[in-house]
ZAMARGU-4260 file (C-alpha; in steps of 0.2 Angstrom, whole numbers, plus 5000, padded with zeros to 4 digits):
<rodrens>
0) 4706/3930/4897 | 4709/3944/4909 | 4702/3961/4906 | 4711/3977/4910 | 4706/3994/4915
5) 4711/4008/4903 | 4720/4020/4913 | 4733/4027/4901 | 4720/4040/4894 | 4708/4043/4909
10) 4703/4060/4902 | 4696/4052/4886 | 4687/4037/4893 | 4668/4037/4887 | 4655/4038/4901
15) 4649/4021/4907 | 4664/4011/4898 | 4673/4005/4913 | 4682/3990/4905 | 4687/3986/4887
20) 4690/3968/4882 | 4706/3963/4872 | 4695/3953/4861 | 4687/3967/4853 | 4699/3981/4852
25) 4693/3988/4834 | 4675/3992/4840 | 4680/3998/4856 | 4694/4010/4851 | 4683/4017/4836
30) 4670/4020/4849 | 4682/4029/4860 | 4689/4040/4846 | 4672/4045/4840 | 4668/4050/4859
35) 4684/4059/4861 | 4681/4069/4844 | 4664/4074/4850 | 4671/4080/4866 | 4685/4090/4858
40) 4674/4098/4845 | 4662/4103/4860 | 4676/4110/4870 | 4685/4119/4855 | 4667/4126/4850
45) 4665/4134/4867 | 4682/4141/4866 | 4680/4148/4849 | 4663/4155/4854 | 4671/4164/4869
50) 4685/4170/4858 | 4673/4177/4845 | 4663/4186/4858 | 4680/4193/4865 | 4685/4199/4848
55) 4669/4207/4845 | 4669/4216/4861 | 4687/4222/4858 | 4682/4227/4841 | 4669/4238/4847
60) 4680/4245/4861 | 4692/4249/4848 | 4680/4258/4837 | 4678/4269/4851 | 4695/4270/4858
65) 4707/4266/4844 | 4700/4276/4829 | 4707/4293/4828 | 4701/4309/4820 | 4711/4315/4805
70) 4727/4324/4808 | 4724/4343/4808 | 4738/4354/4802 | 4744/4369/4809 | 4732/4384/4807
75) 4731/4402/4810 | 4728/4406/4829 | 4711/4412/4826 | 4705/4399/4813 | 4690/4395/4823
80) 4682/4385/4810 | 4697/4373/4809 | 4696/4371/4827 | 4677/4367/4827 | 4681/4353/4813
85) 4694/4346/4824 | 4682/4345/4839 | 4668/4336/4829 | 4681/4324/4821 | 4686/4320/4839
90) 4668/4319/4845 | 4663/4307/4831 | 4679/4296/4834 | 4676/4295/4853 | 4656/4294/4852
95) 4655/4309/4864 | 4636/4315/4864 | 4639/4333/4867 | 4652/4346/4871 | 4653/4365/4874
100) 4669/4375/4870 | 4675/4392/4875 | 4691/4402/4871 | 4695/4419/4879 | 4710/4431/4876
105) 4713/4445/4889 | 4696/4452/4893 | 4688/4447/4877 | 4678/4430/4873 | 4685/4425/4856
110) 4674/4410/4852 | 4660/4400/4860 | 4651/4385/4853 | 4641/4370/4857 | 4641/4354/4849
115) 4630/4338/4849 | 4615/4335/4860 | 4612/4339/4878 | 4601/4324/4882 | 4590/4310/4875
120) 4578/4322/4868 | 4591/4328/4856 | 4591/4346/4863 | 4606/4355/4855 | 4620/4360/4866
125) 4623/4379/4867 | 4636/4390/4875 | 4624/4392/4890 | 4621/4374/4892 | 4624/4368/4910
130) 4638/4354/4913 | 4646/4346/4927 | 4663/4354/4930 | 4671/4340/4941 | 4687/4344/4948
135) 4690/4360/4939 | 4680/4366/4954 | 4696/4364/4965 | 4703/4382/4957 | 4687/4390/4964
140) 4691/4384/4980 | 4708/4389/4980 | 4703/4406/4975 | 4690/4408/4989 | 4705/4403/5002
145) 4716/4417/4993 | 4702/4430/4995 | 4701/4426/5013 | 4719/4426/5014 | 4720/4444/5007
150) 4707/4449/5018 | 4717/4444/5034 | 4706/4430/5039 | 4717/4414/5034 | 4736/4412/5035
155) 4741/4400/5022 | 4756/4393/5032 | 4745/4392/5048 | 4739/4375/5054 | 4722/4369/5048
160) 4718/4367/5067 | 4718/4386/5069 | 4702/4387/5059 | 4696/4370/5063 | 4700/4365/5080
165) 4692/4349/5079 | 4700/4343/5063 | 4710/4327/5065 | 4718/4312/5056 | 4723/4296/5064
170) 4740/4302/5068 | 4736/4317/5080 | 4754/4324/5080 | 4755/4323/5061 | 4737/4332/5061
175) 4744/4347/5070 | 4758/4350/5057 | 4746/4351/5042 | 4744/4368/5036 | 4733/4377/5024
180) 4746/4378/5011 | 4749/4358/5013 | 4731/4356/5008 | 4732/4368/4992 | 4748/4360/4985
185) 4741/4342/4990 | 4755/4337/5001 | 4746/4334/5017 | 4749/4316/5017 | 4730/4312/5013
190) 4729/4299/5000 | 4720/4297/4983 | 4710/4283/4991 | 4705/4292/5005 | 4699/4307/4995
195) 4688/4294/4985 | 4679/4285/4999 | 4664/4294/4995 | 4665/4294/4977 | 4648/4286/4974
200) 4638/4294/4989 | 4623/4305/4985 | 4623/4314/5002 | 4612/4329/5000 | 4611/4335/5019
205) 4616/4352/5024 | 4630/4344/5035 | 4637/4332/5021 | 4653/4343/5019 | 4657/4344/5039
210) 4653/4326/5041 | 4665/4320/5027 | 4678/4331/5034 | 4676/4326/5052 | 4677/4307/5046
215) 4696/4311/5042 | 4699/4308/5061 | 4701/4290/5057 | 4711/4293/5040 | 4729/4286/5040
220) 4742/4297/5031 | 4752/4287/5018 | 4765/4300/5017 | 4775/4311/5029 | 4767/4330/5030
225) 4773/4341/5017 | 4784/4329/5007 | 4775/4320/4994 | 4762/4326/4981 | 4745/4315/4981
230) 4730/4320/4973 | 4716/4318/4986 | 4699/4326/4986 | 4700/4327/5005 | 4712/4341/5004
235) 4700/4352/4995 | 4685/4347/5004 | 4694/4352/5020 | 4698/4369/5012 | 4679/4371/5008
240) 4676/4368/5026 | 4689/4382/5031 | 4680/4393/5019 | 4664/4389/5027 | 4669/4391/5045
245) 4680/4407/5043 | 4668/4415/5032 | 4652/4411/5042 | 4643/4407/5026 | 4639/4390/5018
250) 4653/4385/5005 | 4639/4387/4992 | 4634/4404/4997 | 4652/4411/4999 | 4657/4406/4982
255) 4640/4412/4974 | 4643/4430/4983 | 4662/4432/4980 | 4666/4423/4964 | 4651/4419/4953
260) 4642/4435/4955 | 4656/4447/4952 | 4661/4437/4937 | 4643/4437/4930 | 4642/4419/4931
265) 4623/4419/4932 | 4619/4402/4927 | 4632/4393/4938 | 4626/4383/4953 | 4631/4371/4965
270) 4614/4361/4966 | 4608/4347/4954 | 4590/4352/4957 | 4593/4370/4952 | 4604/4365/4937
275) 4590/4353/4931 | 4578/4368/4931 | 4590/4378/4920 | 4594/4364/4907 | 4607/4353/4915
280) 4614/4340/4902 | 4611/4321/4904 | 4627/4313/4908 | 4633/4298/4898 | 4644/4282/4903
285) 4650/4269/4891 | 4646/4251/4889 | 4658/4243/4877 | 4661/4258/4867 | 4643/4265/4867
290) 4637/4280/4877 | 4621/4277/4888 | 4613/4290/4899 | 4616/4289/4917 | 4608/4299/4931
295) 4622/4296/4945 | 4622/4303/4963 | 4628/4320/4967 | 4637/4322/4983 | 4636/4338/4992
300) 4650/4334/5003 | 4661/4334/4989 | 4656/4352/4982 | 4674/4360/4986 | 4683/4347/4976
305) 4672/4344/4962 | 4654/4351/4963 | 4652/4366/4952 | 4639/4366/4938 | 4642/4379/4925
310) 4641/4384/4906 | 4655/4387/4893 | 4649/4406/4893 | 4651/4408/4912 | 4667/4398/4912
315) 4674/4410/4899 | 4671/4424/4912 | 4682/4415/4925 | 4695/4412/4913 | 4696/4429/4909
320) 4698/4434/4926 | 4712/4421/4928 | 4722/4428/4913 | 4720/4446/4918 | 4727/4446/4936
325) 4711/4443/4944 | 4701/4457/4935 | 4685/4455/4926 | 4679/4471/4917 | 4679/4483/4931
330) 4679/4471/4945 | 4693/4463/4955 | 4691/4446/4963 | 4709/4444/4970 | 4725/4455/4968
335) 4737/4452/4954 | 4749/4446/4966 | 4736/4433/4974 | 4732/4427/4956 | 4751/4424/4953
340) 4752/4415/4969 | 4737/4404/4964 | 4745/4400/4948 | 4763/4397/4953 | 4771/4380/4953
345) 4772/4373/4971 | 4777/4355/4971 | 4782/4342/4958 | 4769/4329/4955 | 4780/4317/4948
350) 4771/4316/4931 | 4779/4321/4916 | 4788/4336/4922 | 4772/4343/4929 | 4770/4353/4945
355) 4755/4357/4955 | 4750/4375/4959 | 4734/4379/4969 | 4721/4369/4960 | 4731/4369/4944
360) 4744/4358/4935 | 4758/4368/4929 | 4768/4361/4914 | 4768/4361/4895 | 4756/4356/4882
365) 4764/4352/4865 | 4779/4363/4870 | 4767/4378/4875 | 4768/4383/4894 | 4750/4380/4902
370) 4741/4378/4917 | 4728/4364/4916 | 4715/4354/4926 | 4703/4342/4921 | 4686/4337/4929
375) 4682/4318/4928 | 4666/4312/4934 | 4658/4296/4930 | 4647/4303/4917 | 4654/4320/4913
380) 4671/4328/4910 | 4678/4345/4908 | 4695/4353/4904 | 4702/4371/4909 | 4718/4377/4900
385) 4727/4393/4903 | 4741/4400/4891 | 4749/4413/4902 | 4761/4419/4889 | 4747/4423/4877
390) 4734/4428/4890 | 4722/4416/4883 | 4711/4403/4891 | 4701/4387/4885 | 4686/4377/4893
395) 4679/4362/4886 | 4665/4352/4893 | 4658/4336/4888 | 4642/4327/4895 | 4651/4309/4895
400) 4666/4301/4902 | 4677/4288/4895 | 4682/4279/4912 | 4691/4264/4905 | 4702/4276/4895
405) 4704/4287/4910 | 4711/4272/4921 | 4720/4262/4908 | 4722/4273/4892 | 4728/4289/4885
410) 4714/4300/4892 | 4708/4305/4875 | 4695/4317/4881 | 4708/4327/4888 | 4718/4326/4872
415) 4704/4337/4864 | 4709/4350/4875 | 4727/4348/4870 | 4723/4349/4852 | 4713/4364/4853
420) 4727/4372/4863 | 4740/4368/4850 | 4729/4374/4835 | 4726/4391/4845 | 4744/4394/4846
425) 4747/4389/4828 | 4753/4371/4830 | 4747/4355/4824 | 4735/4345/4833 | 4740/4327/4836
430) 4725/4315/4834 | 4720/4306/4851 | 4722/4288/4852 | 4720/4275/4865 | 4734/4264/4872
435) 4737/4246/4870 | 4735/4244/4889 | 4715/4246/4887 | 4715/4232/4874 | 4726/4221/4885
440) 4715/4224/4899 | 4699/4218/4891 | 4709/4204/4882 | 4715/4197/4899 | 4697/4198/4907
445) 4689/4188/4892 | 4704/4176/4893 | 4700/4172/4910 | 4682/4170/4907 | 4687/4158/4894
450) 4699/4148/4905 | 4684/4147/4917 | 4673/4140/4905 | 4686/4127/4899 | 4690/4123/4917
455) 4671/4119/4921 | 4671/4108/4905 | 4686/4098/4912 | 4679/4096/4929 | 4662/4090/4923
460) 4671/4076/4913 | 4683/4071/4928 | 4668/4070/4940 | 4658/4059/4927 | 4673/4048/4926
465) 4675/4047/4945 | 4657/4040/4946 | 4660/4026/4934 | 4678/4022/4936 | 4684/4017/4954
470) 4702/4018/4949 | 4702/4035/4943 | 4697/4042/4960 | 4711/4050/4970 | 4715/4040/4986
475) 4720/4047/5002 | 4717/4064/5010 | 4732/4073/5002 | 4727/4067/4984 | 4709/4072/4987
480) 4714/4089/4993 | 4725/4092/4978 | 4712/4086/4966 | 4698/4097/4973 | 4707/4112/4982
485) 4717/4121/4968 | 4701/4127/4958 | 4695/4135/4976 | 4710/4142/4980 | 4713/4150/4963
490) 4695/4158/4964 | 4698/4165/4981 | 4715/4173/4974 | 4705/4180/4960 | 4693/4187/4972
495) 4705/4195/4982 | 4714/4203/4966 | 4697/4210/4959 | 4688/4215/4976 | 4703/4221/4987
500) 4719/4222/4977 | 4713/4232/4962 | 4703/4245/4971 | 4719/4248/4983 | 4730/4250/4968
505) 4719/4262/4959 | 4713/4272/4974 | 4695/4270/4972 | 4682/4259/4981 | 4674/4244/4971
510) 4658/4254/4970 | 4667/4267/4960 | 4672/4254/4947 | 4655/4248/4945 | 4648/4266/4943
515) 4661/4272/4932 | 4667/4257/4922 | 4652/4246/4922 | 4656/4235/4907 | 4673/4230/4913
520) 4669/4230/4932 | 4653/4220/4930 | 4662/4207/4919 | 4674/4206/4933 | 4663/4205/4947
525) 4653/4192/4938 | 4669/4182/4934 | 4672/4182/4953 | 4655/4177/4959 | 4654/4164/4947
530) 4672/4158/4951 | 4668/4157/4969 | 4651/4149/4967 | 4659/4136/4955 | 4673/4134/4966
535) 4663/4129/4982 | 4650/4118/4971 | 4665/4109/4964 | 4672/4104/4981 | 4655/4099/4987
540) 4650/4089/4972 | 4667/4081/4971 | 4667/4076/4988 | 4649/4068/4986 | 4655/4058/4972
545) 4670/4052/4981 | 4659/4045/4995 | 4647/4037/4983 | 4648/4020/4975 | 4653/4018/4958
550) 4640/4019/4946 | 4635/4003/4934 | 4643/4004/4917 | 4631/4010/4904
</rodrens>
């Protein structure tokens, strides 16, 4: 009697069972069914485990980003106890280790308060505790430029090259057209990505600022000069270099002598070493919803765009000058007209009816006309709010940063400042919440990892069958390529998306992802490395099997 090779269900053929006799179908089929059942249980078990891990991770993320503080009703404008309760509720909901709050009205400090812990020792946050200010520093740099303008040393509509003759971008003609005002309003054409190229640098040299600004000679402008708003640290670092060159002082020294000292900001510095000796907080970043201490690099070349270190009490002095036309006590750091020019809406940003002034976003918060700016670092966050109509100002500073929410969500930490602003003006503070985008991002990543695991299991079954069933092997160059190539091609595409396309889309290097979003970024990077490694191993393994003899049936 002839025997036949079972090819109708090649995926389910037991290892070593190359032929089945028609004479004993019952036993063979029963064996095959048991083998199939075992394999399906193993595969479904792996997928179920992956799904369970995904659900657990998403649940943890949701605990941090999805739970909201209770809604707080409208309160009296000076009900600071209610504002403090709101802040505590949000800290608990977002797992923020420490926060400092300051509120001013005119030349009076209305409220100063510290919450939570400053570091792993449990040291309590106070209004004098030093925090990283991040990009709220940009308004200090703009103020320094305005001071030099009023002293007749800088003209806002003069080309940058008048003050920095060596300053260049890749397009020499375009570089000659960039003015100081273009930098202030972020319309020079320099991109966000260019400004973030040194986001993970720890350069502490005296020449760090000049070196980074000189590197712009190879930068390509992504928009015509003066046309489109693009938030770029490179604009404000160039302004800092102008301050340094025109004044004949280092940027740090100028800001200290002309802003910090007159405003009696005695604890504010631009050096991590100095700040640590005065009680600088420990910064925290999140891993799957939980904050972990992270001592990250501090880039001296980025001081004008985001290097100030200050306290809520000191920043209250600064806010007082901002809402009082440049005056603090009996001192004036800039004229009322100069302060008004700094705060005047200059160009639309294209986001939610918001315009950009000189280091400030001009728009509305819950219907209240405000000037705002946040400072986001990988392990710290800060918010400044001016309410010109009420001559009030607010500062919030946190020693943690929720980078996943910053990139994909609703920016919940900045939402606390919105809530305090609303309550201060007698309105209801809406609880912060995360967007579904963050859930989707984590879900997609875990889903891709699950598919990778399932794909590996399928390939292992296929190769083991190739070893024992000659007719299951692909024949010819084309079929072999179609059988071995797609997995490697998909792996290369996935690597391109993660390593190149995604950083370009967000405008930050891969190193910034790894530093700022460690949980998500390392999952993605691990997935890419695993995909590329398995993709190449799969081609090699499959090729070796195809060139080997068929193994003897078990």
